[in-house]
GURO-760148 format. One line per field, with one value per atom (N, C-alpha, C): x, y, z; atom name. Coordinates in steps of 0.1 Angstrom, whole numbers. Each point is the difference from the previous one (the first is absolute). Layout:
BEGIN
c1	c(X,...);
c2	c(Y,...);
c3	c(Z,...);
at	c(CA,...);
***
This chain:
BEGIN
c1	c(8,-6,6,-3,8,-12,13,-9,8,-11,4,7,11,9,-8,-6,-5,-5,-11,-7,6,11,9,10,5,10,-8,-12,-6,-7,-1,-5,9,10,16,-2,6,4,13,8,13,-7,5,0,1,11,3,1,-4,-1,16,3,11,-2,10,-6,14,1,11,12,-1,12,6,-9,6,-4,12,3,1,-7,1,13,9,15,-5,13,-3,16,2,14,7,11,9,7,-8,7,11,2,15,9,-2,9,6,-9,0,9,-4,9,13,5,14,6,-4,3,0,-2,-4,-8,-8,-9,-3,-6,-6,11,13,10,5,-4,1,14,2,19,0,-11,0,-10,-8,-10,-2,3,-7,-15,-3,-17,-6,12,-2,6,2,3,-9,-16,-11,2,9,-1,14,5,11,-3,9,-1,-5,7,-7,-12,-5,-12,-8,2,-9,0,6,4,-17,-9,-14,-7,1,-11,5,12,4,-5,-1,-5,-16,-4,-17,-4,5,-9,1,8,4,-15,2,-12,-13,-1,-13,-5,12,-4,-4,4,-2,-14,-1,-17,-10,4,-15,5,8,2,3,7,3,7,-3,9,8,-8,6,1,12,1,5,-6,7,5,14,6,3,-6,-3,6,9,13,9,5,9,16,5,12,8,16,10,-1,-7,-3,12,2,12,-4,-13,-2,-11,-11,-10,9,14,3,4,-4,4,-15,-7,-15,-2,-3,-1,-12,-1,-8,-2,5,1,-13,-12,-9,-11,5,-10,6,-7,-1,1,11,6,1,-9,2,5,15,2,0,-10,0,9,2,3,7,-5,0,15,9,14,8,-2,4,15,12,8,2,-12,1,-6,-7,-9,11,6,11,10,4,10,-7,-12,-7,1,-4,-4,12,11,15,3,-1,7,-10,-13,-9,-12,-4,-12,5,-10,0,-17,-5,-13,-9,3,-11,4,8,2,4,-6,1,-5,8,1,-9,-8,-7,0,3,1,-17,-4,-13,-4,-11,-5,-15,1,-10,-11,2,-11,-7,8,-7,3,5,3,-10,1,-9,9,-5,11,-6,11,0,-8,-3,-8,7,-9,7,-11,2,-6,2,12,2,9,-2,7,7,14,7,5,-1,6,3,14,5,7,-4,8,-2,-11,2,-11,-14,-10,5,13,3,9,2,7,-11,-11,-11,-9,-6,-7,-15,-11,-13,-6,2,-8,7,10,8,0,-1,-1,-12,-13,-11,-4,6,0,7,12,8,-10,-7,-9,-9,-6,-11,5,12,4,3,7,1,-15,-11,-12,-3,1,-6,8,14,7,-1,-13,-5,7,11,7,-10,-1,-9,7,13,8,10,-3,11,10,14,4,11,-3,5,8,4,7,-10,0,-9,8,-6,6,-10,0,-14,-1,10,-2,-5,1,0,-15,-3,-12,-5,7,-4,9,-4,11,1,15,-1,6,-3,2,15,4,14,-1,12,1,11,4,12,13,8,13,1,-13,1,-2,6,1,-6,-6,-8,-7,-4,-9,-7,1,-8,-18,-7,-13,-7,-12,-7,-13,-2,-10,-10,-5,-13,-6,9,-6,3,-11,-2,15,-2,-9,-4,9,-2,-13,-2,-7,-3,10,-3,-3,-9,-4,14,-6,11,5,13,7,-3,0,-1,10,14,13,9,7,11,15,10,11,9,3,9,15,7,12,11,0,8,13,-9,9,8,15,6,7,-6,9,-7,13,-3,-6,8,-1,-13,-6,-12,-12,1,-12,-10,4,-13,-3,5,-7,-10,-9,-17,0,15,-5,-2,-9,-9,0,-2,-4,-11,-14,-14,-6,-8,-10,-14,-1,-15,-3,-17,-1,-9,4,-3,-14,-4,-11,-9,-12,-9,-10);
c2	c(-11,9,14,11,11,13,12,7,14,7,18,3,6,2,14,12,9,2,-9,0,-4,-9,-6,9,10,12,10,0,15,-4,-11,-4,-5,-2,-5,15,-4,9,-6,11,-8,-8,-8,-9,7,11,8,14,8,16,5,12,8,2,3,6,9,5,11,-9,-14,-8,-9,-4,-6,10,7,8,-10,1,-8,10,-13,4,6,9,3,1,-9,-4,10,4,9,-12,-5,-7,3,13,6,-1,0,-3,-11,-9,-18,0,3,-4,4,14,4,-9,1,-13,-12,-5,-13,-6,8,-5,-13,-8,-12,-11,3,-6,-10,-1,-7,-3,-8,-5,2,-4,5,13,2,9,11,13,7,-3,-6,-3,-9,-9,-8,-13,-9,-15,-5,6,-6,0,10,2,-5,-10,-7,-10,-3,-12,-12,-3,-11,-1,10,0,2,6,2,-14,-12,-8,-7,2,-7,12,10,9,3,2,4,-10,-11,-9,-1,-2,2,14,12,11,3,-5,0,-9,-11,-10,5,6,8,13,7,12,-5,-10,-8,-5,-6,-11,14,8,11,14,-6,12,12,3,13,8,13,7,12,6,7,-1,0,-3,12,1,9,-7,3,-7,12,0,8,-4,3,7,-10,9,-10,-3,8,0,1,-7,4,-11,-8,-8,-11,-5,-8,-13,-4,-16,4,11,-3,5,2,3,-14,-11,-14,-6,9,-7,4,-8,4,9,15,10,4,-7,6,1,-6,0,13,4,6,14,11,14,0,1,2,12,5,11,-2,1,-3,11,3,12,-2,10,1,14,2,12,5,-7,4,6,14,7,-7,-2,-7,-12,-9,-11,0,11,1,3,10,8,-13,-7,-15,-7,-6,-9,6,10,7,-1,4,3,-13,-12,-11,-12,2,-9,6,12,4,-2,-1,4,0,0,5,-11,-11,-10,-1,8,-1,15,-1,16,0,9,1,17,-2,15,-1,13,4,-3,-7,-6,-1,8,-2,-9,-13,-7,4,6,9,11,9,11,4,-6,2,-4,2,-7,-11,-14,-11,4,-6,-1,-12,-2,-13,-12,-11,-13,-8,-13,-12,-6,-2,-5,10,-2,9,-13,2,-7,8,-5,10,-9,-3,-10,7,-3,1,17,2,16,1,-7,3,-3,-9,-5,11,12,10,14,-3,12,-5,11,-2,2,-9,-6,13,12,9,4,1,-2,-10,-10,-14,-3,5,-2,9,14,12,-5,-8,-6,-7,-10,-9,6,9,9,4,8,6,-9,-11,-12,0,-2,-3,9,14,9,4,-5,1,-5,-9,-7,-12,-6,-12,-7,-14,-12,-10,2,-11,3,-3,5,-16,3,-11,4,-3,5,-9,6,-10,-3,-13,-4,-10,1,-15,-8,-11,-5,-12,-3,-6,12,11,9,-1,1,-1,17,10,13,6,17,12,6,6,11,14,11,11,2,14,2,16,-3,10,5,11,6,-8,1,-7,-15,-5,-9,1,-10,8,-14,-11,-11,-8,-8,-13,-6,-14,-8,4,-4,5,-13,-4,-7,7,5,8,-4,-14,-5,3,5,2,14,3,14,6,19,5,1,-10,-3,-6,-11,-8,-1,-5,-3,-16,-3,-13,-10,-14,-7,5,-2,5,-14,5,-6,-9,6,-9,3,-10,2,-4,6,-4,2,-11,0,0,12,5,-9,-11,-5,6,8,13,-12,6,-8,7,17,10,-7,2,1,-14,-9,-14,-7,7,-9,9,9,9,2,2,8,-10,-14,-12,5,7,-1,18,2,14,-6,9,-4,14,0,8,-6,9,-5,8,-4,5,4,14,3,9,-3,5,16,10,14,3,2,2,-10,-3,-9,9);
c3	c(0,0,0,-7,-1,10,3,10,-7,0,-1,9,2,14,2,-13,9,13,1,10,16,-5,9,5,-8,7,2,-3,8,13,0,13,11,-6,11,11,13,8,7,4,10,12,3,12,14,-4,15,-5,11,-4,8,-9,6,13,10,14,4,10,5,4,2,4,-14,-11,-12,-10,-2,-14,-15,-8,-11,-10,-5,-5,-15,-1,-15,-4,-9,-1,-11,1,-10,-10,-8,-13,-8,-2,-4,12,12,4,4,2,1,-12,-11,-16,5,5,-4,10,12,10,-1,-8,-1,13,4,10,1,-9,0,0,-2,2,-9,-13,-9,-4,-4,-2,-20,-6,-14,-3,4,-2,10,-1,14,-3,-6,3,10,4,9,-5,6,2,-10,3,-7,-18,-3,-14,-4,8,-5,-11,-10,-9,4,15,1,8,6,3,-9,-9,-14,-8,3,-11,-10,12,-2,-5,2,-7,-9,-8,-10,-10,2,-10,2,9,-1,-3,0,-2,-16,-5,-16,-1,3,-3,0,10,6,-10,-4,-7,-14,-5,-14,4,10,-2,1,7,2,-11,-12,-9,3,11,6,-9,-8,-6,3,13,8,13,8,10,9,13,7,11,4,12,9,14,10,15,5,-2,-8,-7,-12,7,12,4,-9,2,-8,-14,-3,-10,0,11,1,-6,1,-5,-8,-4,-13,-10,-1,-11,-8,9,-5,-6,-1,-6,-14,-9,-13,-4,1,-1,-16,-5,-19,-5,4,-3,6,11,9,3,2,1,15,6,13,5,11,6,19,1,14,11,8,10,13,4,13,7,13,9,1,-5,2,-13,1,-15,-9,10,-2,-9,10,-6,-18,2,-14,-10,-1,-4,-5,10,-3,-11,3,-8,-13,-3,-13,-5,5,-6,-2,6,-4,-5,0,-5,-10,4,-12,-12,-9,-16,-1,-13,-6,3,9,7,13,8,14,3,10,4,16,9,12,7,7,2,17,1,17,5,8,2,15,5,14,-1,4,-3,11,7,14,-7,-3,-7,-12,-7,-20,-9,-10,-7,-9,-1,-6,-18,-3,-16,-3,-17,-3,1,5,1,-1,-6,2,13,3,14,9,14,7,9,2,8,12,10,15,7,-2,10,9,15,9,3,0,2,14,-5,13,13,3,12,7,-10,8,2,-2,0,10,9,9,-4,7,-3,-12,5,-4,-16,1,-11,-12,6,-8,-3,3,-2,-14,3,-11,-11,2,-14,-7,7,-7,-9,8,-7,-14,5,-13,-11,6,-13,-6,6,-6,-10,6,-8,-14,1,-14,-12,3,-14,-2,7,-3,3,-7,1,14,0,10,7,15,8,3,4,2,11,11,15,10,7,11,10,5,11,9,13,8,5,-11,1,15,8,11,15,-4,14,2,11,8,0,4,0,-3,-2,-5,12,2,10,-10,6,-6,0,-8,0,9,13,5,1,6,0,5,-9,4,-7,-4,-7,-20,-5,-15,-9,6,-8,8,-4,8,-14,5,-9,-1,-12,-2,-6,6,-6,-5,-12,-6,-2,7,1,12,9,14,5,9,3,1,-3,-6,-14,-9,-16,-1,4,-3,-14,-10,-11,0,-14,1,-3,-2,-4,-12,-3,-15,-8,-14,-12,1,5,-3,10,4,13,-8,-1,-2,10,7,11,-2,6,-7,8,7,4,10,5,9,11,0,8,14,-1,10,13,10,13,1,-3,0,-3,-9,-5,9,7,8,-8,-13,-10,-10,4,-10,-9,5,-1,-12,-5,-7,-12,-5,-12,-11,-13,-10,0,0,-1,-10,-8,-10,3,-4,3,-13,-2,-9,8,-7,4,-2,-14,-4,-10,3,-9,-11);
at	c(N,CA,C,N,CA,C,N,CA,C,N,CA,C,N,CA,C,N,CA,C,N,CA,C,N,CA,C,N,CA,C,N,CA,C,N,CA,C,N,CA,C,N,CA,C,N,CA,C,N,CA,C,N,CA,C,N,CA,C,N,CA,C,N,CA,C,N,CA,C,N,CA,C,N,CA,C,N,CA,C,N,CA,C,N,CA,C,N,CA,C,N,CA,C,N,CA,C,N,CA,C,N,CA,C,N,CA,C,N,CA,C,N,CA,C,N,CA,C,N,CA,C,N,CA,C,N,CA,C,N,CA,C,N,CA,C,N,CA,C,N,CA,C,N,CA,C,N,CA,C,N,CA,C,N,CA,C,N,CA,C,N,CA,C,N,CA,C,N,CA,C,N,CA,C,N,CA,C,N,CA,C,N,CA,C,N,CA,C,N,CA,C,N,CA,C,N,CA,C,N,CA,C,N,CA,C,N,CA,C,N,CA,C,N,CA,C,N,CA,C,N,CA,C,N,CA,C,N,CA,C,N,CA,C,N,CA,C,N,CA,C,N,CA,C,N,CA,C,N,CA,C,N,CA,C,N,CA,C,N,CA,C,N,CA,C,N,CA,C,N,CA,C,N,CA,C,N,CA,C,N,CA,C,N,CA,C,N,CA,C,N,CA,C,N,CA,C,N,CA,C,N,CA,C,N,CA,C,N,CA,C,N,CA,C,N,CA,C,N,CA,C,N,CA,C,N,CA,C,N,CA,C,N,CA,C,N,CA,C,N,CA,C,N,CA,C,N,CA,C,N,CA,C,N,CA,C,N,CA,C,N,CA,C,N,CA,C,N,CA,C,N,CA,C,N,CA,C,N,CA,C,N,CA,C,N,CA,C,N,CA,C,N,CA,C,N,CA,C,N,CA,C,N,CA,C,N,CA,C,N,CA,C,N,CA,C,N,CA,C,N,CA,C,N,CA,C,N,CA,C,N,CA,C,N,CA,C,N,CA,C,N,CA,C,N,CA,C,N,CA,C,N,CA,C,N,CA,C,N,CA,C,N,CA,C,N,CA,C,N,CA,C,N,CA,C,N,CA,C,N,CA,C,N,CA,C,N,CA,C,N,CA,C,N,CA,C,N,CA,C,N,CA,C,N,CA,C,N,CA,C,N,CA,C,N,CA,C,N,CA,C,N,CA,C,N,CA,C,N,CA,C,N,CA,C,N,CA,C,N,CA,C,N,CA,C,N,CA,C,N,CA,C,N,CA,C,N,CA,C,N,CA,C,N,CA,C,N,CA,C,N,CA,C,N,CA,C,N,CA,C,N,CA,C,N,CA,C,N,CA,C,N,CA,C,N,CA,C,N,CA,C,N,CA,C,N,CA,C,N,CA,C,N,CA,C,N,CA,C,N,CA,C,N,CA,C,N,CA,C,N,CA,C,N,CA,C,N,CA,C,N,CA,C,N,CA,C,N,CA,C,N,CA,C,N,CA,C,N,CA,C,N,CA,C,N,CA,C,N,CA,C,N,CA,C,N,CA,C,N,CA,C,N,CA,C,N,CA,C,N,CA,C,N,CA,C,N,CA,C,N,CA,C,N,CA,C,N,CA,C,N,CA,C,N,CA,C,N,CA,C,N,CA,C,N,CA,C,N,CA,C,N,CA,C,N,CA,C,N,CA,C,N,CA,C,N,CA,C,N,CA,C,N,CA,C,N,CA,C,N,CA,C,N,CA,C,N,CA,C,N,CA,C,N,CA,C,N,CA,C,N,CA,C,N,CA,C);
***
């Protein structure tokens, strides 16, 4: 059964409310990138963007794009393109978006061409370019509930048909992001996101932290019916 995410997103509410003792975090991704704040040994986008941690999804994403006949792909955040450069996008119009201008400038210089471009994009407040499918990997885990729900609504309003995004399928509940924390795993089928069962799950085979996040998946949802 397929679900229209419009009603689900509009009716979702954060499970907890901000109060005087718990202030929601606002991350400075520019500084995180400059200082390698995600501690990546191969990519400043973090260890999850290494070639080993993306060994499965590099193949599976290509199969999925072909199966869904995707012509326009929006990848937000695109990061420093450490692994996506090895996905054959020759038949696709690719737009990589990121909130770090340095990343955009470097990517356009190194990888940009007539079918592949990089733009400064804010998925919470900005207008998103045309896409058949939005890839949003390792992003919502860095956003508080309010911003995460806003981003999902932005994706829905963009006109894209599909969303492929990170979820951790074995988590029973979600916690908000508070001052001093930069990420946590999220199960998008649990409150406050409450998305329906995805149409497809790609288990990434994540081995970070001795397999603690082995349930990490890219999951596919249809945005508009």
